[in-house]
Each structure stands twice: as C-alpha cells, then as structure tokens.
Backbone bond lengths (Angstrom), bond angles and torsions (degrees), N, CA, C in turn:
res aa  C-N    CA-C-N  psi(-1)  N-CA   C-N-CA  omega(-1)  CA-C   N-CA-C  phi
1 X - - - 1.447 - - 1.497 107.12 -
2 X 1.393 113.53 146.16 1.421 119.59 -176.87 1.554 111.50 -139.54
3 X 1.309 117.41 145.45 1.420 119.64 176.18 1.474 106.82 -138.41
4 X 1.368 117.09 129.79 1.491 121.34 176.52 1.547 108.20 -138.45
5 X 1.331 114.18 163.31 1.458 120.51 175.31 1.478 108.03 -142.10
6 X 1.419 113.73 158.84 1.460 118.27 -177.40 1.556 104.15 -157.30
7 X 1.318 112.75 143.11 1.484 118.60 176.87 1.526 109.29 -91.44
8 X 1.344 115.64 135.35 1.392 122.67 175.38 1.497 112.35 -111.97
9 X 1.367 115.13 143.41 1.492 119.76 -179.78 1.558 108.40 -84.80
10 X 1.275 116.51 54.29 1.415 122.62 176.20 1.527 112.22 -155.81
11 X 1.355 119.86 149.44 1.388 121.25 179.08 1.532 113.71 -69.69
12 X 1.320 120.24 158.78 1.423 120.94 -179.36 1.524 117.44 -51.76
13 X 1.276 119.16 -38.75 1.454 118.64 -179.96 1.518 112.99 -64.60
14 X 1.310 122.13 -27.91 1.446 126.74 173.51 1.483 110.33 -66.23
15 X 1.392 113.72 -46.73 1.459 120.17 -176.26 1.638 106.00 -66.52
16 X 1.296 115.72 -43.66 1.454 119.23 -177.89 1.572 111.98 -62.51
17 X 1.303 113.29 -34.79 1.480 120.56 177.23 1.557 109.76 -55.93
18 X 1.262 115.96 -44.73 1.479 120.11 179.40 1.538 111.68 -70.99
19 X 1.328 116.79 -42.82 1.489 120.92 176.75 1.541 111.16 -60.62
20 X 1.352 114.36 -35.59 1.483 117.89 179.76 1.516 115.48 -78.42
21 X 1.375 115.94 -4.85 1.445 120.10 173.22 1.483 110.13 -99.29
22 X 1.310 113.57 89.97 1.521 123.72 -178.80 1.496 113.08 -53.09
23 X 1.383 118.48 -30.39 1.448 123.03 -178.94 1.549 110.25 -70.40
24 X 1.317 117.09 -14.98 1.503 118.77 178.95 1.519 115.55 -84.06
25 X 1.347 115.92 -13.84 1.453 118.99 -171.26 1.522 115.61 -52.43
26 X 1.367 116.52 -40.95 1.388 115.89 179.53 1.522 117.87 -66.71
27 X 1.365 111.27 -15.12 1.495 117.55 174.28 1.512 114.14 -76.31
28 X 1.337 118.53 -17.44 1.460 118.75 -175.39 1.509 112.49 -134.21
29 X 1.275 121.06 -21.64 1.495 119.58 -179.75 1.541 110.78 -82.44
30 X 1.278 115.52 109.90 1.498 120.38 178.52 1.477 111.27 -51.97
31 X 1.367 118.06 125.53 1.403 123.66 175.57 1.523 112.62 104.26
32 X 1.332 117.02 -30.65 1.411 120.49 178.08 1.525 110.79 -80.98
33 X 1.360 113.41 122.21 1.493 118.19 -174.76 1.577 111.67 -104.21
34 X 1.298 114.46 -16.67 1.479 114.29 -173.64 1.529 108.57 -158.84
35 X 1.294 116.24 136.47 1.440 122.48 170.99 1.516 107.55 -101.26
36 X 1.349 115.51 122.13 1.471 121.92 -174.22 1.504 111.22 -91.57
37 X 1.305 120.00 -35.42 1.474 121.93 -177.06 1.558 106.50 -164.60
38 X 1.331 118.31 149.91 1.437 123.34 175.58 1.494 108.67 -134.49
39 X 1.370 116.49 125.09 1.508 120.11 175.45 1.508 110.35 -53.40
40 X 1.297 116.93 138.89 1.494 122.52 177.63 1.443 111.26 -57.77
41 X 1.355 121.91 -27.20 1.445 123.40 -179.10 1.529 114.54 -86.89
42 X 1.326 119.29 2.56 1.465 123.52 -179.51 1.535 105.76 -56.30
43 X 1.318 113.89 134.23 1.453 137.11 7.46 1.566 113.01 -100.98
44 X 1.272 121.21 28.70 1.440 123.61 177.38 1.533 114.37 -55.98
45 X 1.220 121.62 145.78 1.501 123.38 174.93 1.471 111.65 -51.67
46 X 1.370 117.60 129.20 1.466 121.44 -179.17 1.460 113.36 98.19
47 X 1.383 119.17 -20.20 1.439 122.49 -178.90 1.506 110.00 -73.92
48 X 1.277 117.00 159.11 1.492 121.56 -177.23 1.511 108.67 -134.11
49 X 1.329 113.65 154.11 1.442 123.05 166.53 1.529 105.17 -122.39
50 X 1.349 117.16 137.15 1.432 125.80 -179.64 1.512 111.14 -100.74
51 X 1.330 118.68 125.78 1.476 117.34 -169.90 1.549 105.57 -135.92
52 X 1.346 113.35 173.61 1.502 122.97 171.47 1.532 107.78 -132.09
53 X 1.311 115.16 145.66 1.445 119.34 173.78 1.474 107.79 -136.43
54 X 1.346 112.75 166.06 1.486 122.64 -176.20 1.442 111.97 98.46
55 X 1.331 115.69 -167.59 1.475 119.72 178.00 1.499 112.31 -117.24
56 X 1.314 115.03 139.64 1.470 120.39 177.43 1.476 111.26 -57.32
57 X 1.321 122.19 135.87 1.478 128.94 5.33 1.476 117.65 -88.90
58 X 1.305 117.14 8.67 1.457 120.43 -173.59 1.545 113.04 -103.93
59 X 1.369 113.86 35.27 1.413 118.31 178.78 1.551 111.20 -74.32
60 X 1.290 116.08 139.87 1.425 122.77 179.91 1.478 112.32 -108.05
61 X 1.287 117.33 131.84 1.486 122.47 -176.13 1.445 108.37 -101.22
62 X 1.413 117.61 132.56 1.477 118.48 174.14 1.543 103.87 -159.96
63 X 1.346 114.99 -159.14 1.504 118.02 -174.83 1.489 110.77 -145.49
64 X 1.342 113.81 165.62 1.383 126.72 172.49 1.483 110.97 -122.36
65 X 1.349 118.43 134.30 1.452 120.13 -176.60 1.536 106.89 -119.53
66 X 1.309 115.79 143.60 1.475 123.88 176.70 1.583 106.39 -83.01
67 X 1.295 115.17 115.78 1.490 121.79 178.67 1.489 107.23 -84.52
68 X 1.340 121.32 -41.79 1.433 122.02 -178.84 1.552 107.09 -154.72
69 X 1.336 114.33 141.79 1.438 121.84 -178.98 1.511 107.60 -133.16
70 X 1.342 115.07 123.02 1.510 118.57 169.55 1.562 102.43 -112.89
71 X 1.247 115.17 102.63 1.477 125.10 -173.19 1.508 109.82 -40.89
72 X 1.342 117.28 120.17 1.424 122.90 171.06 1.533 114.42 83.90
73 X 1.291 115.38 -4.28 1.514 120.86 -173.24 1.517 116.10 -127.43
74 X 1.325 114.81 -47.99 1.494 118.24 -169.14 1.522 110.77 -145.14
75 X 1.343 116.34 139.14 1.455 121.01 173.62 1.491 104.55 -134.71
76 X 1.365 115.77 131.08 1.399 126.16 179.23 1.498 107.65 -120.20
77 X 1.348 117.37 117.04 1.461 122.97 -172.59 1.554 112.68 -118.22
78 X 1.297 117.37 152.35 1.431 122.32 166.45 1.529 107.00 -113.51
79 X 1.357 115.47 105.10 1.427 120.54 -178.72 1.480 108.53 -94.33
80 X 1.391 113.35 135.12 1.467 119.84 -179.64 1.519 109.47 -119.85
81 X 1.304 112.37 141.39 1.472 116.49 178.97 1.490 108.61 -157.01
82 X 1.292 118.28 65.68 1.433 124.78 -174.70 1.558 109.64 -75.50
83 X 1.271 120.53 138.72 1.538 128.79 11.81 1.475 118.38 -84.46
84 X 1.367 115.53 2.88 1.475 118.99 -179.05 1.585 110.51 -65.55
85 X 1.296 114.80 -37.22 1.467 117.33 178.56 1.550 111.62 129.98
86 X 1.297 114.13 -154.17 1.448 121.22 -177.30 1.521 109.20 -140.75
87 X 1.331 114.49 155.09 1.471 123.03 -179.39 1.466 111.89 -143.82
88 X 1.318 117.35 144.68 1.463 124.24 170.72 1.577 102.60 -92.33
89 X 1.359 110.22 128.11 1.482 117.61 176.55 1.513 110.54 -123.46
90 X 1.298 113.25 131.42 1.490 118.13 179.08 1.507 110.20 -121.87
91 X 1.341 117.55 127.43 1.434 127.06 172.58 1.536 109.94 -110.98
92 X 1.333 114.93 123.88 1.434 118.75 -179.72 1.559 110.30 -125.06
93 X 1.308 118.10 133.32 1.459 122.77 -177.96 1.547 107.52 -102.92
94 X 1.351 117.12 129.27 1.383 122.25 178.88 1.536 108.29 -120.54
95 X 1.361 119.69 113.95 1.452 119.69 178.79 1.527 112.42 -62.12
96 X 1.340 115.62 140.46 1.492 120.75 174.41 1.512 110.03 -139.25
97 X 1.309 117.89 72.96 1.453 121.55 -168.77 1.469 110.53 71.33
98 X 1.345 112.12 -125.77 1.549 118.02 179.64 1.490 108.10 -93.45
99 X 1.325 119.16 14.57 1.446 122.57 179.71 1.516 108.51 -121.10
100 X 1.344 118.05 176.74 1.449 122.25 -177.38 1.538 108.95 -139.89
101 X 1.306 116.25 130.71 1.478 120.97 169.63 1.604 104.99 -95.00
102 X 1.332 112.21 120.39 1.439 119.32 177.02 1.508 109.81 -102.60
103 X 1.312 113.48 126.45 1.521 117.31 179.67 1.536 105.88 -110.83
104 X 1.272 117.12 135.14 1.457 123.34 175.73 1.535 111.22 -127.73
105 X 1.298 110.15 136.72 1.477 120.22 -175.65 1.494 106.58 -131.38
106 X 1.326 117.95 134.61 1.456 121.24 176.39 1.527 110.04 -135.70
107 X 1.288 116.36 132.20 1.447 121.45 178.45 1.532 111.36 -133.73
108 X 1.298 120.97 115.15 1.431 121.48 173.65 1.500 112.35 -55.33
109 X 1.305 119.76 134.42 1.409 122.01 -178.24 1.522 115.13 -121.39
110 X 1.391 115.95 -14.49 1.464 117.63 174.82 1.560 106.75 -156.06
111 X 1.288 113.44 154.62 1.448 120.98 178.48 1.549 111.68 88.57
112 X 1.291 115.27 -169.53 1.511 120.50 -175.18 1.525 116.51 -55.20
113 X 1.340 116.25 -38.02 1.463 120.16 176.25 1.506 116.21 -61.91
114 X 1.345 117.46 -26.76 1.447 123.24 179.83 1.552 110.73 -86.37
115 X 1.309 114.82 -17.05 1.465 118.01 -178.56 1.475 112.20 -89.61
116 X 1.320 118.81 -29.65 1.460 122.35 -168.75 1.528 107.03 -115.66
117 X 1.305 120.59 117.17 1.455 122.88 172.72 1.512 106.12 -126.78
118 X 1.322 114.45 127.62 1.429 121.71 171.54 1.571 110.50 -153.41
119 X 1.292 118.04 168.01 1.486 120.36 -175.47 1.500 113.42 -59.80
120 X 1.370 116.41 -37.89 1.463 122.13 179.12 1.525 112.12 -60.68
121 X 1.390 117.08 -50.99 1.371 121.30 -179.67 1.605 113.00 -63.94
122 X 1.361 112.93 -37.51 1.435 119.73 176.53 1.543 111.19 -58.50
123 X 1.399 113.25 -46.86 1.443 119.37 -178.55 1.559 111.41 -64.81
124 X 1.317 116.23 -39.67 1.466 121.14 175.21 1.516 111.06 -57.61
125 X 1.397 113.30 -47.34 1.394 122.62 -179.19 1.545 111.92 -60.41
126 X 1.331 118.58 -40.01 1.482 120.97 177.55 1.580 109.19 -67.63
127 X 1.307 116.13 -40.85 1.458 117.40 178.25 1.469 113.11 -60.66
128 X 1.400 114.69 -42.18 1.392 119.47 -179.63 1.530 112.77 -63.23
129 X 1.363 117.11 -40.47 1.426 121.49 175.78 1.519 112.69 -68.51
130 X 1.323 117.28 -37.04 1.465 120.93 176.02 1.497 109.76 -59.56
131 X 1.340 120.51 -43.99 1.451 123.73 -180.00 1.508 108.49 -69.39
132 X 1.302 118.68 -40.31 1.457 121.54 177.38 1.514 109.96 -56.98
133 X 1.328 120.05 -52.92 1.465 121.12 179.20 1.541 112.90 -65.16
134 X 1.309 115.95 -31.79 1.502 117.42 176.79 1.484 111.81 -68.80
135 X 1.333 120.45 -32.42 1.448 123.19 173.88 1.511 110.20 -72.12
136 X 1.359 117.75 -41.98 1.451 120.73 176.30 1.472 111.89 -59.92
137 X 1.292 117.81 -42.13 1.492 122.41 177.69 1.476 111.94 -60.62
138 X 1.314 114.83 -48.74 1.526 119.60 179.29 1.563 110.66 -57.72
139 X 1.323 115.69 -41.22 1.461 120.99 -178.43 1.508 109.70 -67.41
140 X 1.369 118.01 -45.84 1.444 123.61 -176.68 1.544 108.64 -67.05
141 X 1.311 116.08 -48.74 1.435 117.91 -177.97 1.522 114.40 -69.52
142 X 1.371 116.07 -29.71 1.464 118.44 175.12 1.456 111.68 -73.38
143 X 1.329 119.25 -36.08 1.539 120.01 176.42 1.517 109.99 -63.36
144 X 1.285 114.76 -32.93 1.480 116.52 -171.07 1.620 107.53 -93.86
145 X 1.325 114.79 -0.37 1.474 117.00 178.00 1.556 110.21 78.16
146 X 1.313 116.96 15.87 1.458 121.40 -175.09 1.528 112.84 -94.98
147 X 1.374 117.36 -11.54 1.437 119.41 -173.31 1.559 110.84 -91.98
148 X 1.327 117.57 3.21 1.469 120.69 179.77 1.551 111.71 -95.46
149 X 1.306 115.99 143.62 1.418 120.42 171.49 1.578 113.58 -73.68
150 X 1.252 116.79 143.85 1.444 118.35 179.63 1.544 115.38 -51.04
151 X 1.284 118.83 133.26 1.408 119.53 178.75 1.518 114.34 90.70
152 X 1.353 118.66 -6.70 1.441 119.85 -179.17 1.503 111.64 -108.60
153 X 1.283 117.59 158.84 1.462 123.53 177.92 1.529 108.24 -106.16
154 X 1.332 114.79 154.26 1.399 120.56 172.75 1.565 108.29 -69.26
155 X 1.357 118.48 155.30 1.453 118.60 179.37 1.523 107.13 -58.44
156 X 1.396 109.92 138.86 1.468 118.42 177.32 1.519 115.06 87.26
157 X 1.357 115.13 -5.99 1.449 119.69 178.41 1.515 111.37 -101.94
158 X 1.294 118.47 140.50 1.451 122.49 -178.31 1.525 104.62 -117.69
159 X 1.370 115.13 152.64 1.420 124.29 175.73 1.517 108.99 -84.14
C-alpha cells in the first residue's frame, strides 16, 4: 500500500476537471497506455473507463470502476489489471488557498500485489504514485496555463 500527496498550482475545480475527463487518464496514470472507452456518466459511482496497459503486443485490456464520487473532492476507484490484480485507489483534493493538495492512496486488493507486501514493493508503489501525481500536476497546470514560466510561450504558440 502507498500514500503520497503533492501540491498543485491550481484550485480544486481545475484539478477535478482533469479527473472528471476519463479520456485523460492514459496521459497521467503510470502504466496505462490507452483509454479504450469511457462511460458517459464518468466519474459517477458505478461508471467505468476501459483501458489497456503494458507494451504492444502484450497489452492487457481491463477496466477501472468508480466506487464512490464526492464531486470536486474525492474519487474512490477499483482499478483492474489482470493477471496483475486489482487495487483500490483513492484521490482526495484538499483546498489550500488558490492551490490544491492532492492525496493519492493505493492498496492492492486482489492478485499478486495483495499477497506480497515488503518494503521494496512499498517503495516502488510510492515512486509510481509520485510519478502519477507529477504527471497529473503537469497536465492540470498546463491546461490552466500555470505550468509556463513568465515570458515564455507554450510550444507551437507565437507572440
């Protein structure tokens, strides 16, 4: 099991906007290489997104289901990736002025990850979640125009 948190230079509604876009998950969730379908109700409880992970030609197709959604604040997911297993993933947004602290928790609930716990696997899990939140932060701040340094343009933009 792993728990990490990271501060984003964006208000909670901007972070939530990205979380509510199921099509963006492959851009920030480490290991997910493709989103195949997203329920129109995403991220409502019971909705699913269908993804693939791994490297071609050995990509594995599975899905993630929303177990609980508190709009703008909390998302509880059941991520599946068999034969690797399943994990419960929780994302919680904490307002911090005009910024947001995002906390992410992941606990393997079925399969090999649930059977084997040791300090090495826990450290790898924390690193994976750190990278996941780092990617999410880049995506959120980039969408909001907050990831750029003053006086610079985004790639492809001219003054």
